[in-house]
C-alpha positions as CSV (number, residue, x, y, z in Angstrom):
1,X,-6.8,31.6,21.5
2,X,-7.6,29.8,18.2
3,X,-5.3,27.6,16.5
4,X,-4.4,26.7,12.9
5,X,-3.3,22.9,12.7
6,X,-2.1,22.6,9.3
7,X,-1.7,18.6,7.7
8,X,1.5,18.2,7.2
9,X,1.7,14.4,5.7
10,X,1.5,14.9,1.9
11,X,1.8,11.9,0.1
12,X,4.6,12.8,-2.4
13,X,4.7,11.5,-6.0
14,X,7.5,12.6,-8.5
15,X,6.3,12.5,-11.7
16,X,8.0,9.6,-13.6
17,X,8.7,9.9,-17.5
18,X,7.2,6.7,-19.0
19,X,9.9,4.2,-20.2
20,X,8.9,1.4,-22.8
21,X,12.1,-0.9,-21.3
22,X,11.9,-1.6,-17.9
23,X,13.9,-4.2,-15.6
24,X,12.2,-7.7,-15.6
25,X,14.2,-7.9,-12.2
26,X,12.7,-6.5,-8.7
27,X,14.4,-7.1,-5.7
28,X,11.6,-6.8,-2.6
29,X,12.6,-6.3,1.3
30,X,10.6,-8.7,2.5
31,X,11.9,-9.2,6.5
32,X,14.2,-6.2,7.2
33,X,17.2,-6.0,10.8
34,X,16.1,-9.1,12.1
35,X,18.9,-11.2,13.9
36,X,18.1,-14.4,12.3
37,X,16.2,-16.1,9.8
38,X,14.3,-19.5,9.2
39,X,14.8,-20.5,4.9
40,X,14.3,-23.4,2.9
41,X,12.7,-24.7,0.2
42,X,9.5,-26.6,-1.2
43,X,11.9,-29.2,-2.9
44,X,16.2,-29.4,-2.3
45,X,17.5,-25.9,-2.0
46,X,21.1,-24.5,-2.3
47,X,22.9,-21.7,0.4
48,X,25.7,-20.4,-1.4
49,X,27.7,-17.3,0.9
50,X,30.0,-15.2,-0.8
51,X,33.1,-16.9,-0.5
52,X,31.4,-19.9,-3.2
53,X,31.1,-22.2,-0.5
54,X,27.3,-24.1,-1.4
55,X,25.1,-26.1,1.1
56,X,22.6,-28.1,-0.2
57,X,19.9,-28.9,1.7
58,X,17.1,-31.5,1.4
59,X,13.2,-30.1,1.9
60,X,13.0,-28.4,4.7
61,X,13.6,-25.4,6.4
62,X,16.9,-24.6,8.3
63,X,17.9,-21.3,10.6
64,X,20.2,-18.6,9.9
65,X,21.5,-16.9,12.9
66,X,23.7,-13.4,12.6
67,X,25.9,-13.5,15.8
68,X,29.6,-11.7,16.2
69,X,29.0,-10.3,13.1
70,X,28.8,-13.6,11.0
71,X,26.4,-15.2,9.7
72,X,25.8,-19.1,10.9
73,X,24.5,-22.2,9.5
74,X,24.7,-24.9,12.6
75,X,28.5,-24.4,13.3
76,X,29.5,-23.3,9.6
77,X,30.4,-19.8,9.3
78,X,29.2,-18.1,6.2
79,X,30.1,-14.6,4.6
80,X,28.1,-12.3,3.4
81,X,25.6,-11.9,1.6
82,X,24.0,-15.1,1.1
83,X,21.9,-16.7,-1.2
84,X,19.2,-19.0,-0.7
85,X,18.0,-20.7,-4.2
86,X,15.7,-23.9,-5.3
87,X,16.5,-25.2,-8.7
88,X,13.0,-27.5,-8.9
89,X,10.6,-25.5,-5.9
90,X,10.2,-22.4,-4.6
91,X,12.2,-20.6,-1.1
92,X,11.2,-20.2,1.6
93,X,12.1,-17.0,4.6
94,X,10.1,-17.3,7.3
95,X,6.6,-19.1,6.7
96,X,6.2,-17.9,3.3
97,X,7.2,-19.0,0.3
98,X,8.3,-16.9,-2.5
99,X,9.4,-17.4,-6.3
100,X,13.0,-16.3,-7.5
101,X,15.7,-16.7,-5.0
102,X,16.3,-15.0,-1.9
103,X,19.6,-12.6,-0.5
104,X,20.5,-12.2,2.9
105,X,22.9,-9.0,3.3
106,X,24.3,-6.7,6.7
107,X,22.4,-4.1,7.4
108,X,23.8,-0.9,9.0
109,X,22.3,-1.9,12.5
110,X,24.6,-4.9,12.8
111,X,21.5,-7.4,11.9
112,X,20.2,-8.7,7.9
113,X,17.7,-7.9,5.4
114,X,15.9,-10.8,3.5
115,X,15.3,-9.5,0.3
116,X,13.0,-11.9,-2.3
117,X,14.5,-10.9,-6.1
118,X,12.3,-12.5,-8.6
119,X,10.7,-11.4,-11.8
120,X,8.7,-8.1,-12.2
121,X,5.3,-10.3,-13.2
122,X,5.8,-12.6,-10.8
123,X,6.1,-10.1,-8.3
124,X,2.8,-8.5,-9.5
125,X,1.0,-12.0,-9.0
126,X,1.8,-12.1,-4.9
127,X,0.7,-8.4,-4.7
128,X,-3.0,-8.4,-6.6
129,X,-4.7,-10.7,-4.1
130,X,-3.2,-8.8,-1.4
131,X,-4.3,-5.4,-2.7
132,X,-7.3,-6.4,-4.1
133,X,-9.9,-9.6,-3.6
134,X,-9.5,-13.0,-5.5
135,X,-13.6,-13.5,-4.9
136,X,-14.2,-10.4,-7.3
137,X,-14.6,-10.2,-10.9
138,X,-11.3,-10.8,-13.4
139,X,-11.6,-7.4,-15.2
140,X,-11.5,-5.6,-11.4
141,X,-8.3,-8.1,-11.2
142,X,-6.9,-7.1,-14.1
143,X,-7.3,-3.1,-13.1
144,X,-5.7,-3.4,-10.1
145,X,-3.0,-5.2,-12.0
146,X,-2.2,-2.6,-14.4
147,X,-2.6,-0.1,-11.7
148,X,0.2,-1.9,-9.3
149,X,2.3,-2.9,-12.1
150,X,2.4,1.5,-12.7
151,X,3.0,1.9,-9.1
152,X,5.2,-0.7,-8.9
153,X,7.3,0.4,-12.1
154,X,7.4,4.4,-11.5
155,X,8.7,3.7,-7.7
156,X,11.4,1.2,-8.4
157,X,14.2,1.9,-6.2
158,X,12.3,3.5,-3.0
159,X,14.3,1.9,-1.1
160,X,17.6,2.1,-2.8
161,X,19.1,3.0,0.2
162,X,18.5,-0.5,2.1
163,X,19.6,-2.5,-0.9
164,X,16.3,-3.0,-2.6
165,X,13.5,-1.5,-4.9
166,X,10.3,-2.1,-2.8
167,X,9.2,-3.4,0.2
168,X,6.3,-5.6,1.2
169,X,4.2,-3.7,3.3
170,X,2.2,-0.6,2.3
171,X,4.4,2.1,2.7
172,X,5.4,0.0,-1.3
173,X,2.3,-2.2,-2.0
174,X,1.5,-5.2,0.1
175,X,3.3,-8.7,-1.2
176,X,2.6,-11.7,-0.1
177,X,5.0,-13.7,-2.4
178,X,4.0,-17.3,-3.7
179,X,2.0,-18.1,-0.8
180,X,-0.2,-15.4,-1.8
181,X,-0.5,-16.4,-5.6
182,X,-4.3,-17.9,-6.7
183,X,-5.4,-18.9,-9.7
184,X,-7.6,-15.6,-10.7
185,X,-4.8,-12.9,-9.7
186,X,-2.4,-14.4,-11.6
187,X,-5.1,-15.0,-14.7
188,X,-5.1,-11.0,-14.0
189,X,-1.4,-10.4,-14.5
190,X,-0.9,-12.6,-17.2
191,X,-3.7,-11.1,-19.7
192,X,-2.4,-7.4,-18.8
193,X,1.4,-8.6,-19.1
194,X,3.3,-4.9,-19.1
195,X,0.3,-2.8,-19.0
196,X,0.4,0.3,-17.6
197,X,-1.3,3.8,-17.5
198,X,0.3,6.7,-18.9
199,X,-0.8,10.2,-18.7
200,X,1.1,12.6,-21.2
201,X,3.9,10.8,-21.6
202,X,4.2,9.9,-18.3
203,X,3.4,7.0,-15.8
204,X,0.1,8.0,-14.2
205,X,-0.6,8.3,-10.3
206,X,-2.3,5.4,-9.8
207,X,-3.1,6.0,-6.5
208,X,-6.3,4.0,-4.9
209,X,-8.4,3.3,-1.9
210,X,-11.4,1.0,-0.3
211,X,-14.5,2.8,-0.9
212,X,-15.1,6.3,-2.0
213,X,-18.9,6.3,-0.3
214,X,-20.2,7.8,-3.6
215,X,-17.6,10.2,-5.1
216,X,-13.5,10.0,-5.0
217,X,-11.4,13.0,-3.9
218,X,-9.0,15.3,-5.4
219,X,-5.4,15.1,-3.9
220,X,-5.6,19.1,-3.2
221,X,-8.4,18.0,0.0
222,X,-6.2,15.1,1.2
223,X,-2.9,15.8,0.6
224,X,-2.4,19.6,0.2
225,X,-1.1,18.8,-3.3
226,X,-0.8,22.7,-5.7
227,X,-0.7,20.5,-9.4
228,X,-3.5,18.6,-9.6
229,X,-3.1,16.2,-12.6
230,X,-7.0,15.8,-14.3
231,X,-7.6,12.8,-14.0
232,X,-7.6,12.7,-10.6
233,X,-10.1,15.1,-10.0
234,X,-12.5,13.5,-8.7
235,X,-15.2,11.3,-10.2
236,X,-18.9,10.3,-8.8
237,X,-18.8,6.6,-8.1
238,X,-22.3,5.0,-8.2
239,X,-20.9,1.0,-8.4
240,X,-20.0,0.6,-4.3
241,X,-23.1,1.6,-2.8
242,X,-23.1,-1.9,-1.5
243,X,-19.6,-2.2,-0.1
244,X,-18.7,-2.4,3.7
245,X,-18.3,1.2,5.3
246,X,-20.4,2.7,2.4
247,X,-21.8,4.2,5.3
248,X,-20.0,3.6,8.8
249,X,-20.7,4.7,12.3
250,X,-18.5,5.0,15.5
251,X,-18.2,6.4,18.9
252,X,-15.0,7.7,20.8
253,X,-13.8,8.2,24.3
254,X,-13.3,12.2,24.6
255,X,-10.1,11.2,26.6
256,X,-9.0,8.7,24.1
257,X,-9.2,11.7,21.0
258,X,-7.5,14.7,23.3
259,X,-5.0,12.0,23.9
260,X,-4.5,11.4,20.5
261,X,-4.9,15.0,19.4
262,X,-2.7,16.2,21.9
263,X,0.4,14.5,20.4
264,X,0.1,17.3,17.7
265,X,-1.6,20.5,19.7
266,X,-2.4,21.8,23.0
267,X,-6.0,20.6,23.4
268,X,-7.6,21.0,26.3
269,X,-10.9,19.1,27.4
270,X,-12.5,18.6,24.1
271,X,-16.6,20.5,24.0
272,X,-17.2,19.7,19.9
273,X,-15.8,18.5,17.3
274,X,-17.7,19.8,14.2
275,X,-16.8,19.8,10.1
276,X,-16.2,22.8,7.8
277,X,-15.8,23.4,4.6
278,X,-16.9,20.8,2.1
279,X,-14.9,19.7,-0.8
280,X,-16.4,18.5,-4.0
281,X,-16.7,15.0,-3.0
282,X,-18.2,15.7,0.1
283,X,-15.8,15.9,2.8
284,X,-14.8,18.2,5.4
285,X,-11.8,20.1,4.5
286,X,-11.2,20.7,8.2
287,X,-13.1,20.1,11.5
288,X,-12.9,22.4,14.6
289,X,-12.5,21.2,17.8
290,X,-13.6,23.4,20.8
291,X,-12.0,22.4,24.1
292,X,-11.1,24.6,27.7
293,X,-7.7,25.7,26.1
294,X,-9.6,27.5,23.3
295,X,-10.3,26.8,19.8
296,X,-8.5,24.2,16.7
297,X,-8.6,24.2,13.5
298,X,-7.0,20.9,11.9
299,X,-7.1,20.1,8.3
300,X,-9.7,16.5,8.3
301,X,-7.8,14.3,6.6
302,X,-5.0,14.9,9.5
303,X,-7.4,14.5,11.8
304,X,-8.6,11.1,11.0
305,X,-4.8,9.4,10.6
306,X,-3.8,11.3,14.1
307,X,-6.9,10.0,16.2
308,X,-7.5,6.0,14.3
309,X,-7.7,5.5,10.8
310,X,-9.4,2.1,11.5
311,X,-12.2,3.3,13.6
312,X,-12.7,6.5,11.7
313,X,-12.8,5.0,8.1
314,X,-13.1,8.7,6.1
315,X,-13.2,12.1,6.5
316,X,-16.8,12.1,5.0
317,X,-18.6,12.8,8.0
318,X,-22.3,13.0,8.2
319,X,-22.9,14.1,11.6
320,X,-20.6,14.1,14.9
321,X,-22.6,14.3,17.9
322,X,-21.0,14.4,21.9
323,X,-23.1,12.4,24.4
324,X,-21.4,12.2,28.1
325,X,-17.8,11.3,27.8
326,X,-17.9,9.9,23.9
327,X,-17.9,11.6,20.5
328,X,-20.5,9.6,17.8
329,X,-18.9,9.6,14.5
330,X,-21.3,8.8,11.4
331,X,-19.8,9.1,7.9
332,X,-19.6,7.6,4.8
333,X,-16.4,5.5,2.5
334,X,-13.0,4.4,3.7
335,X,-10.1,5.4,3.1
336,X,-8.8,8.4,1.3
337,X,-10.7,8.7,-1.6
338,X,-8.5,9.5,-4.5
339,X,-7.7,7.7,-7.5
340,X,-9.7,4.3,-7.8
341,X,-11.9,3.1,-5.6
342,X,-11.6,-0.7,-5.0
343,X,-14.8,-1.8,-4.3
344,X,-16.4,0.6,-6.7
345,X,-14.3,-1.4,-9.3
346,X,-15.7,-4.2,-8.1
347,X,-19.0,-3.1,-8.9
348,X,-18.2,-2.3,-12.4
349,X,-17.0,-5.4,-13.0
350,X,-19.8,-7.3,-11.9
351,X,-21.9,-4.7,-14.2
352,X,-20.3,-6.4,-17.1
353,X,-17.4,-3.2,-17.7
354,X,-14.2,-4.5,-18.4
355,X,-11.2,-3.2,-17.3
356,X,-9.8,-0.6,-19.8
357,X,-13.5,0.6,-18.5
358,X,-12.9,1.1,-15.2
359,X,-9.7,2.2,-15.7
360,X,-10.7,5.1,-17.9
361,X,-13.8,5.8,-15.7
362,X,-11.6,6.8,-12.3
363,X,-8.4,7.8,-14.0
364,X,-10.0,9.7,-17.4
365,X,-7.9,11.0,-19.7
366,X,-5.3,8.7,-19.2
367,X,-3.9,5.6,-21.6
368,X,-3.1,2.1,-21.5
369,X,0.3,1.3,-22.7
370,X,3.0,-1.6,-22.3
371,X,6.2,-1.7,-21.5
372,X,9.0,-4.2,-22.4
373,X,11.2,-5.9,-20.2
374,X,15.4,-5.6,-20.4
């Protein structure tokens, strides 16, 4: 019996109209649904509750605990929401330092969210080193700053229902606060201040990945998009050949693969796994899984995510073989391969290309424009 499994994982981007005026403040959820949090300051800091009570504290950390419907600072009861600020330094939530201030508010789960509220450009200083590498060329980091700024502006309010704009993880963009900042990353943000990538008067969909393995991919084959912007059709990349996992291989137990696949399909003991079809970027479109209960066809990108996206680096397979009870996968690249190749951008930076050239290479026919902050 043949079974067809279609990919249900579709990365969705709304078509955001370009706007020249953007809010200069962003709210980032840094700790969510927690019963307590340690807060502090690199200098003297203040805790102000919703009734206006102010507690001035010296440099260091203190614990805030939510219990019985109230937030406690020692024996003091504080009315939510609570603001933590420092006039002379950074504020802390947990072990991470942040610019701006911290707002703590109650959640529907009777716990609290910790939100960092700061200037938009300062937010990017905590993003660029986490989404790229401080060891890479300045022009590469400037390209990352532009696409991270574009993504953040286009997705403002993604977590509005939770009381903030973006989270600090991979669901939005990784944000490490002031603790993550490095001089070259800050320089990249400052030198591209306000710059975003647009296409036909809309914010470009500035997706990116670690390493394309030689050719970037169309989202048609990855997320099933039907309306593909021409700047994401995919380009040949000669700049990432020396990147980690340009070529990779991994071995996985048949029982492990079967257990993972059984969450989405009725899979028996697996006899073979074969790539089926090929995208212009060299990736498999589907995989054919032959097993004791029949044959299952699965979208190759979904297959990778279902099994283990860290061990199966991409769905650009050069070979899949079974030996005894193990399957050996050989492939190229790391990630979904759509949009900017980060290791390729590094290679272009080392080759003397500037950030505008890097962006136009991976997102052809887009433009760099500048927003102003309200």
